[in-house]
Structures are given as structure tokens and as C-alpha cells.
N, C-alpha and C positions, 0 to 999 in steps of 0.2 A: 507270474503267479500273483504278485502284489497288485498288478494292474487289474486282474480279474476280480480280486477281492474289493478293490476300490470301486470299480464299475458296479459290482453287485451291491455294495454298500449304498452307493448313490441311488440305484434303482429302488432298493428297499426303503430308503429314507423318503424318496419321492412318493412311493406308494402309501407310506404311512401319513405323509402330509395330505395327500389326496383323500385318504380315508377319514382323517380328522376333519377336513373341510366339509366333506359330504355329511359326516356325522353331526357336526355343528349345525349345518343347514337344516337337517331333519329335526334336530332337537329344537332349534329356533322356530321352525314351521309348526311343530306340534305343541307349542305353548311355552317352552322353556325360555323363549325370548322375552317373556313378560318381565324378567329381571331387568332388562335393558330399556324398558319403556320409561317414558318420563313420568314424573310425579303429577298427580292432579293439581289443579290450580290451588294456590295457597289462599286461605281466607284473609280478608281485609281485617276483620275483627277476630282476635284470637283469645279473648278473655271476657267472661261475663258472669254476673251474679244474678240469681233468679229466686225470689221468695216463693215458698210453698206453704200452703195451709191445708191441713186435713182435720175435718170435724168428724168425730166418731163417737159411738155409744158403747159403753160396757155396762151390762146389767142395769140399763135404764139411766145411767149417769152419762152426761155429754161432756166430751173433752175436745180440746183443740190443741194440735201440735203444729208448731211453726218452725221453719228452718229456712236456710238459703242454700241452693245448689250452686256451687262454684264450678264453672266449666272452662277448660283451657285446651287450646290446640296442642296436640302431642305428636306432630309430625305425620309421617305417612306409613302405611302398613301394606305389606304384600299379602294378598289373600289367594294364594295359589293361582290357578288359571283365571280367576275372576279379575285379577289385576291389582292395581294399587288404589288405595282409598285414603282419605283424610282420617286421621285418628284423633279422638277427643278423649280427655280424661275428666272425671268429675269427682267432687267430694262435697260433703255437707260442711257448712261453715261451723256448725257446732262441734265438729270433730268426730261425730258418731258415724258408724258405717251404714246405718239405715235409720229410717224414721220408726222408732219402736213405739208401737201402740199399746202393747201389753207385755209385762214381764212378771212371771210367776216363779218364785223360788220355794222349793220344797225339799228339804234335806239335801241330797246330792243331785237334785234335778232342777235345772233352770230352763224355763220355756219362754221364748221370745217370739212375739208376733209383730211383724213390721212390714214396711214397704219401702221401695226405693224413692228417690227424689225426682225421677224422670230420666229421660234420655238426653245426654249432652248434645248429640248432633241435632236434635229437635230444637233445643234452646238456642243453639248457635246458628240456626237457619240453614243447616246443611242436610237437606232431605235426600238421603242416599238410597241406593238399591231400587230406584224407580218408584219410591214411595212419595206420597204427597204429604203436605202438612196435615191434612185431615186424617190420613192413614195413621200418622204418628199420634195424633190426638185421640183417636179411637183406641189405640193400644194402651196409651197412658191412662185413659179413663176407665179401662176395663179392670174392675176390682175382683174378678172371679178368682184370682190367685194372689193371695198375700204371701209375702216371704215369711216362712215359718221355720224357725230354727230352734232345735231342742238340744240342750247340753246335759250330759250325764257324766259326772266325775271328770270334768274338763275335756270330754270327748264329744264332738258334735255328732248328733244323730238326727234323724228326721229329714224332711224335705218340704216341698210346698204343700199347702193345704187349701182347699176351696173355701169360698166365703160361706157356703152352707155349713161346712164342718166347723169353721171358726165360730159361727153363730151357735151351733148346737153345743159345742164343747165349752166355749168361753163367753157366750152371749155378747159378742163383739160384732158390730157392723159399722161400715164407713157410711157416713151421712152425706159428706160433701168433700171434694178435693178441688183445690184451687191452685193449678200450676200457672206459672207466669207464661205469657205468650212468648214465642220465639222472637229473636231480633231479625232485622233485615240485614243479611250479610251478603257481601259480594266476594267473588273469588277471582283472583288475577293469575 
């Protein structure tokens, strides 16, 4: 009787191993294997600082805001079935989270209108997703949507606002944006 249970146990274990191998094969073939793919090539240059200048007008008065975008390589990121990509992080040298063009405080209401300092992968010469340098420059120069943040009693409300709405409501328009050009980076 013990021999029967032993043989039966071996057969069941063998069937489970075969099922696991077949399951792993199908999982790998259907995209799960992306976890085991190698990382993209690492950038030769992993840090850079890029000056930014924005000239804008509010109620007929012209202002210039300047800052520096600091970009750093931040490892690799898995984006589902799309695979692994180089990841970049960026921050403004001033410590601000955005380039604030206008801040209005009224009682419990704070309205900020600002824009970002650009895309770190552009500055670091890492044109991803099949995009060209020109594609990135077109997106970064598009001022149709400014970052619009509204706060009421320390709770963020609001979302993006078009340049036409910003002009109507706040008489603000961007006159010129000078982003730094990207570096020539290589990837090993």
C-alpha cells in the first residue's frame, strides 16, 4: 500500500512540475518575461544643470523668471509590457516645485499659475518612445496649457487651464521661453 502511495505521489509531483513549466512558458511568452529582460544601456552622462528663462506679461507689465533645471539619472523603470526604460528625475535649483508666474492670495484662497522647467530626458539627450529632439521641443514650447493650481484652506483644487483662460482671467501671457539645448549623451 505504501508503494502505491509513493508511486502516486511521484506521478502527482511530476505532473505539477510539468504544469508549472508549461505555465511559466506561457507567462513568459505572453509578456511576463519582460521582468527578466536586461536593462537599457546606461547613460554616459548622468547629471546636468540647464538654465531656463521665461519672459511673460501680467496686466501690461513684463517679468522675467529664471531658474535652473537639475536632471539626474534615476535607474531603470519597468513599464508593463512596454519593457524597461531609463528613468530621470529633475528639480529646480531654487527649490521650488514649479516656475510660478503669478500667485494671488485672497482670504482662504491661493491661486498659483506656473509651468514646469522642461523634460529631463530631453535635456539629458535621451529621446525615448520613438520621439525625436524636434518632437520634444515642440511639446516643451507649447504654452497652450499652463500648470494651474488653486488652493482653498490648504486643500488643492483646480486643474490645468488654457492660455486663453489665463489671459481672460489674469491678463497673463508668456512672451518668450528659453530652454537650454539638450546635451549630446551616449548610452553604453
